[in-house]
ZAMARGU-4260 file (C-alpha; in steps of 0.2 Angstrom, whole numbers, plus 5000, padded with zeros to 4 digits):
<rodrens>
0) 5000/5000/5000 | 5007/5017/4995 | 5010/5030/5008 | 4997/5044/5007 | 5005/5061/5004
5) 5001/5074/5016 | 4989/5089/5012 | 4998/5105/5005 | 5012/5096/4998 | 5006/5096/4980
10) 5010/5111/4969 | 4992/5113/4965 | 4987/5113/4983 | 5000/5126/4987 | 4994/5137/4972
15) 4976/5134/4978 | 4980/5140/4995 | 4989/5156/4988 | 4973/5160/4978 | 4962/5157/4993
20) 4972/5169/5003 | 4971/5182/4989 | 4953/5180/4987 | 4950/5181/5006 | 4959/5197/5007
25) 4950/5205/4992 | 4933/5199/4999 | 4937/5206/5016 | 4941/5223/5009 | 4926/5223/4998
30) 4914/5218/5013 | 4922/5231/5024 | 4918/5245/5011 | 4900/5239/5011 | 4899/5240/5030
35) 4907/5257/5030 | 4895/5263/5017 | 4880/5256/5025 | 4885/5263/5042 | 4887/5281/5034
40) 4869/5280/5028 | 4863/5274/5045 | 4872/5288/5054 | 4865/5301/5042 | 4848/5294/5044
45) 4849/5295/5063 | 4855/5313/5061 | 4840/5316/5050 | 4850/5324/5036 | 4839/5320/5021
50) 4850/5327/5008 | 4865/5318/5014 | 4855/5301/5016 | 4851/5301/4997 | 4868/5305/4992
55) 4876/5291/5003 | 4862/5279/4999 | 4867/5280/4981 | 4885/5277/4985 | 4881/5262/4997
60) 4870/5254/4984 | 4884/5255/4971 | 4896/5247/4984 | 4884/5233/4987 | 4881/5230/4969
65) 4900/5229/4966 | 4902/5217/4980 | 4889/5206/4973 | 4896/5207/4955 | 4913/5202/4961
70) 4906/5188/4971 | 4910/5194/4988 | 4892/5193/4993 | 4877/5184/4986 | 4866/5193/4974
75) 4851/5190/4985 | 4860/5196/5000 | 4864/5212/4990 | 4846/5215/4986 | 4841/5212/5004
80) 4854/5225/5010 | 4849/5238/4997 | 4830/5235/5001 | 4832/5237/5020 | 4844/5252/5018
85) 4831/5261/5006 | 4817/5258/5018 | 4827/5266/5032 | 4832/5280/5021 | 4813/5283/5017
90) 4809/5282/5035 | 4822/5295/5040 | 4816/5307/5026 | 4798/5305/5032 | 4802/5308/5050
95) 4807/5327/5048 | 4792/5330/5037 | 4780/5323/5050 | 4788/5333/5064
</rodrens>
C-alpha cells in the first residue's frame, strides 16, 4: 500500500492555498467597504440629514452591487441589504416632514 501524501504538499494545493488567501483578502476589503457605506447611511439617517442620506444611499447601493458582482456577497444578500437600507432612508426622510 502506497504512503498517502500529506495535504499541502502538492504544487496545485499550494497554488490553491495562495489563491484562497488572495481572494479572502479581496473579499474582506470589499465587505468592509460595504459595511462602512451602510454605516454612513445609517448615521446620516439618525442625524435626520435627508440630503446627505440620498447621496450616501446611492454610494452604498453602488458598493453593494459591486460586491455582489465580484462575488464577495450573494446577489440576494445584496438585494436584501439595498432594500432594507432604502426603507430606512425613506423612514428617515419622512420623519422630519412629520415633525
